[in-house]
C-alpha positions as CSV (number, residue, x, y, z in Angstrom):
1,X,-11.8,-13.9,-20.7
2,X,-9.4,-10.7,-20.0
3,X,-9.4,-8.5,-23.3
4,X,-7.4,-5.3,-24.0
5,X,-10.1,-2.6,-24.1
6,X,-9.7,0.3,-26.9
7,X,-7.8,3.0,-26.6
8,X,-11.1,5.3,-26.6
9,X,-12.0,3.6,-22.8
10,X,-8.6,5.8,-21.7
11,X,-10.5,9.1,-22.8
12,X,-11.8,10.5,-19.5
13,X,-8.3,12.4,-18.6
14,X,-9.4,14.7,-21.5
15,X,-12.9,14.6,-20.9
16,X,-13.0,15.7,-17.4
17,X,-10.7,19.0,-18.7
18,X,-7.5,18.0,-17.2
19,X,-5.7,19.5,-20.0
20,X,-6.4,22.7,-18.6
21,X,-4.4,24.1,-15.6
22,X,-7.1,25.0,-13.3
23,X,-8.6,21.9,-13.5
24,X,-5.4,20.3,-13.2
25,X,-3.9,22.2,-10.9
26,X,-7.1,21.5,-8.3
27,X,-7.2,18.1,-9.4
28,X,-3.7,18.0,-7.4
29,X,-4.7,20.2,-4.7
30,X,-7.6,17.9,-3.9
31,X,-5.6,14.4,-4.4
32,X,-3.4,15.7,-2.0
33,X,-5.5,17.1,0.4
34,X,-7.6,13.5,0.2
35,X,-4.6,11.8,0.9
36,X,-2.9,13.4,3.7
37,X,-6.5,13.3,5.3
38,X,-6.4,9.5,5.1
39,X,-2.5,9.9,5.7
40,X,-3.8,10.8,9.2
41,X,-5.8,8.2,9.5
42,X,-3.0,6.1,9.1
43,X,-1.3,7.4,11.7
44,X,-4.2,6.6,13.8
45,X,-3.7,2.7,12.6
46,X,0.0,2.6,13.0
47,X,-0.2,3.3,17.1
48,X,-3.4,1.6,17.8
49,X,-3.8,-1.5,16.0
50,X,-0.7,-3.1,17.4
51,X,-1.5,-2.2,20.5
52,X,-5.4,-4.0,20.4
53,X,-6.9,-0.2,20.6
54,X,-10.3,0.4,18.3
55,X,-9.0,2.8,15.6
56,X,-13.2,4.3,15.8
57,X,-14.7,4.4,19.4
58,X,-12.1,6.6,21.2
59,X,-11.5,10.0,20.2
60,X,-8.0,11.6,19.0
61,X,-5.2,11.9,22.1
62,X,-2.4,13.2,23.6
63,X,-1.0,9.3,23.9
64,X,1.4,11.4,27.1
65,X,-1.1,13.4,29.0
66,X,-4.2,12.1,27.3
67,X,-6.0,15.1,26.5
68,X,-8.5,15.4,24.0
69,X,-7.0,16.3,20.3
70,X,-9.4,19.4,19.3
71,X,-10.4,19.4,15.2
72,X,-8.2,22.4,14.9
73,X,-5.3,20.6,16.4
74,X,-6.3,17.5,13.8
75,X,-5.9,19.3,10.7
76,X,-3.3,16.5,8.3
77,X,0.0,18.8,8.1
78,X,-0.8,22.5,9.1
79,X,-2.3,21.5,12.9
80,X,1.8,19.6,13.0
81,X,3.3,23.0,11.8
82,X,1.6,25.1,13.4
83,X,1.9,23.7,17.0
84,X,6.0,22.5,16.0
85,X,5.6,18.8,16.6
86,X,3.8,19.5,19.8
87,X,0.9,19.0,22.6
88,X,-1.2,21.7,23.1
89,X,-1.1,21.5,26.7
90,X,1.4,19.2,27.9
91,X,3.9,20.5,24.9
92,X,5.3,17.2,24.4
93,X,6.9,16.6,20.8
94,X,4.6,14.4,18.6
95,X,6.8,11.9,16.7
96,X,7.8,13.0,13.4
97,X,5.9,10.3,11.8
98,X,2.7,11.9,11.9
99,X,4.0,14.1,9.4
100,X,6.0,11.8,7.2
101,X,2.7,9.6,6.9
102,X,0.4,12.4,6.3
103,X,2.6,14.3,4.1
104,X,3.8,10.5,1.8
105,X,0.6,9.7,1.4
106,X,-0.7,12.9,-0.2
107,X,2.8,13.1,-2.4
108,X,1.3,9.2,-3.9
109,X,-2.1,10.0,-4.1
110,X,-1.0,12.6,-6.2
111,X,1.6,10.9,-8.2
112,X,-0.7,8.0,-9.3
113,X,-3.4,10.4,-9.9
114,X,-1.0,11.5,-12.9
115,X,0.7,8.2,-13.7
116,X,-2.9,6.6,-13.9
117,X,-4.3,10.2,-16.1
118,X,-1.3,10.3,-18.2
119,X,-0.1,6.6,-18.7
120,X,-4.3,5.8,-20.2
121,X,-5.0,3.4,-17.3
122,X,-9.3,3.5,-17.0
123,X,-10.3,4.8,-13.9
124,X,-10.9,1.8,-12.3
125,X,-7.5,1.0,-11.5
126,X,-7.6,4.5,-9.4
127,X,-9.2,3.1,-6.2
128,X,-7.2,-0.2,-6.5
129,X,-4.0,1.5,-6.2
130,X,-4.6,3.9,-3.8
131,X,-6.2,1.1,-1.3
132,X,-2.7,-0.4,-2.6
133,X,-0.7,3.0,-1.4
134,X,-2.8,2.7,2.4
135,X,-2.0,-0.8,2.6
136,X,1.3,-0.6,1.7
137,X,2.2,2.4,4.1
138,X,0.6,1.2,7.1
139,X,2.0,-2.0,7.1
140,X,5.8,-1.2,6.7
141,X,5.4,1.2,9.6
142,X,3.8,-1.2,11.3
143,X,6.4,-4.6,10.4
144,X,9.2,-2.0,10.6
145,X,8.4,-1.6,14.6
146,X,6.5,-4.3,15.7
147,X,7.4,-7.2,13.0
148,X,4.0,-8.2,12.0
149,X,1.5,-7.3,9.7
150,X,-1.4,-7.4,11.4
151,X,-4.8,-9.0,9.9
152,X,-7.2,-5.3,10.5
153,X,-4.6,-4.5,7.5
154,X,-4.6,-7.5,5.5
155,X,-8.2,-8.9,5.2
156,X,-10.3,-5.7,4.3
157,X,-7.9,-5.3,1.3
158,X,-8.3,-8.5,-0.1
159,X,-11.8,-8.5,0.2
160,X,-11.7,-5.0,-1.0
161,X,-9.4,-6.2,-4.0
162,X,-11.8,-8.7,-5.0
163,X,-14.8,-6.6,-4.8
164,X,-13.6,-3.3,-6.8
165,X,-12.5,-5.9,-10.2
166,X,-16.0,-7.5,-9.3
167,X,-17.7,-4.3,-9.5
168,X,-15.4,-2.5,-11.9
169,X,-13.9,-5.5,-14.6
170,X,-12.9,-2.9,-16.4
171,X,-9.9,-2.7,-13.3
172,X,-8.2,-5.8,-15.2
173,X,-9.3,-5.7,-18.6
174,X,-12.4,-8.4,-18.1
175,X,-15.2,-8.9,-20.0
176,X,-17.8,-9.5,-17.1
177,X,-18.7,-8.7,-13.4
178,X,-18.2,-12.2,-13.3
179,X,-14.7,-12.5,-14.7
180,X,-13.4,-9.7,-12.7
181,X,-14.5,-11.3,-9.5
182,X,-12.7,-14.6,-10.4
183,X,-9.6,-12.9,-11.6
184,X,-9.3,-11.0,-8.3
185,X,-10.3,-14.3,-6.2
186,X,-7.3,-16.3,-8.3
187,X,-4.3,-13.3,-7.8
188,X,-5.2,-13.6,-4.6
189,X,-5.7,-16.9,-3.7
190,X,-2.6,-18.3,-6.2
191,X,0.6,-16.3,-4.9
192,X,-0.9,-16.7,-1.0
193,X,-1.4,-20.5,-1.3
194,X,2.6,-20.8,-3.0
195,X,3.9,-18.6,-0.1
196,X,1.8,-20.5,2.4
197,X,3.7,-23.5,1.7
198,X,6.6,-22.2,1.3
199,X,6.2,-20.7,4.9
200,X,5.3,-24.1,5.9
201,X,8.0,-26.3,4.1
202,X,10.8,-23.8,5.6
203,X,9.4,-24.0,9.8
204,X,9.8,-27.7,9.0
205,X,13.2,-27.9,7.1
206,X,14.8,-25.1,9.8
207,X,12.6,-25.5,12.2
208,X,11.6,-22.2,12.7
209,X,9.8,-19.3,10.5
210,X,11.5,-18.3,7.4
211,X,8.2,-16.2,6.6
212,X,5.6,-14.1,8.3
213,X,2.0,-15.0,7.7
214,X,1.6,-11.3,7.8
215,X,4.2,-11.7,4.8
216,X,1.5,-14.1,3.2
217,X,-1.4,-12.4,3.7
218,X,-0.2,-9.1,2.4
219,X,0.9,-10.7,-0.6
220,X,-2.8,-11.9,-1.0
221,X,-3.8,-9.2,-1.0
222,X,-1.5,-7.3,-3.4
223,X,-3.0,-9.7,-5.8
224,X,-6.0,-9.1,-5.3
225,X,-5.5,-5.2,-5.6
226,X,-2.8,-5.4,-8.3
227,X,-3.8,-8.3,-10.0
228,X,-1.4,-11.3,-10.4
229,X,1.2,-9.5,-12.5
230,X,1.5,-7.1,-9.5
231,X,1.5,-9.8,-6.8
232,X,4.3,-11.7,-8.7
233,X,6.7,-8.6,-9.1
234,X,5.5,-7.7,-5.2
235,X,7.2,-10.9,-4.4
236,X,9.5,-11.2,-6.0
237,X,11.0,-7.4,-6.2
238,X,10.6,-7.4,-2.3
239,X,12.1,-10.9,-1.2
240,X,15.3,-9.7,-3.3
241,X,15.4,-6.4,-2.1
242,X,15.0,-7.3,1.3
243,X,17.2,-10.2,1.1
244,X,20.3,-8.3,-0.4
245,X,19.7,-5.4,3.0
246,X,19.5,-8.7,5.3
247,X,22.9,-9.3,3.9
248,X,24.5,-6.3,4.0
249,X,23.1,-6.0,7.0
250,X,24.7,-9.5,8.8
251,X,28.3,-7.8,6.8
252,X,27.5,-4.7,8.9
253,X,27.1,-6.6,12.1
254,X,29.3,-9.0,11.3
255,X,26.7,-11.6,11.9
256,X,25.5,-14.4,10.1
257,X,22.3,-14.0,7.8
258,X,20.3,-16.2,9.6
259,X,21.2,-14.3,13.1
260,X,19.7,-11.0,11.1
261,X,16.1,-10.0,12.1
262,X,14.6,-9.0,9.0
263,X,10.9,-7.3,8.4
264,X,9.8,-7.9,4.8
265,X,6.8,-5.8,5.0
266,X,8.5,-2.3,4.1
267,X,10.0,-4.2,1.3
268,X,6.7,-5.7,0.3
269,X,5.3,-1.9,0.5
270,X,7.5,-0.7,-1.7
271,X,7.4,-3.0,-4.6
272,X,4.0,-2.6,-4.2
273,X,4.1,1.1,-4.3
274,X,6.6,1.3,-7.3
275,X,4.2,-1.4,-9.1
276,X,0.9,1.2,-8.6
277,X,3.5,3.8,-10.1
278,X,5.0,2.0,-12.7
279,X,3.5,-1.3,-13.3
280,X,2.0,-1.4,-16.8
281,X,5.8,-0.4,-18.0
282,X,7.3,-2.7,-16.2
283,X,4.8,-5.2,-17.7
284,X,5.0,-4.2,-21.2
285,X,9.1,-4.3,-21.0
286,X,8.6,-7.8,-19.6
287,X,6.0,-9.0,-22.0
288,X,8.5,-7.2,-24.6
289,X,11.9,-9.1,-23.2
290,X,10.1,-12.4,-23.7
291,X,9.3,-11.9,-27.2
292,X,5.3,-12.2,-26.1
């Protein structure tokens, strides 16, 4: 059974001293730096995972000349700006993706920290939201380029979300570790199974894939990380925005919608980020609107 926690459970923001500018500023800087460092790792994943390369064994190297990148040339954001986006050895320009992903991840980490604190949510949701940010950014970028959402991103997210909910049941307002585990498990299973059935039925009716299995597993991961309402929002908002984009793209190119290949990963990822930043308010609005 899921319950509402007393307001006193959300006072961690004040108890940690976030009302003081020095503490607040330090936390903002730390969150941004931590996010930027993880964004640097996301860049490795975005480049290597679709190519079947290891993300842990091979050292960072220039993809043009193969030279190893020294630690002082691998500092998030700073090194890119100092080197003006070029390899120190061969001077080949790096993609702006490296700078964008690092800065975006850092900024979203700060936004999530502020949102959880100012909205008086339990701190247990932080590790779930932050992982969801990492999943959304990496999946979106890979799907936009390769039209796939790799299992190496979604399965760990599903496992992680279920485990964290079991260890920290307060993240979903559960009364026990078992209840938290079961909540996350079924929040991943039900939306994922529904979307899987839709994909199977769609292929039998049309003779081609109407939905990628990576999208199915992304929704399951959203359920494990964000809960059932979050997964439902990601599914509906991502599908609606992706469909509208496809219609506009088809009209602009003067083609039928069936002939336009649309990666849904970026739209699902954007919806997941929106839920991380405003999910509690969206859910509250829905409950008020529906009269519950």
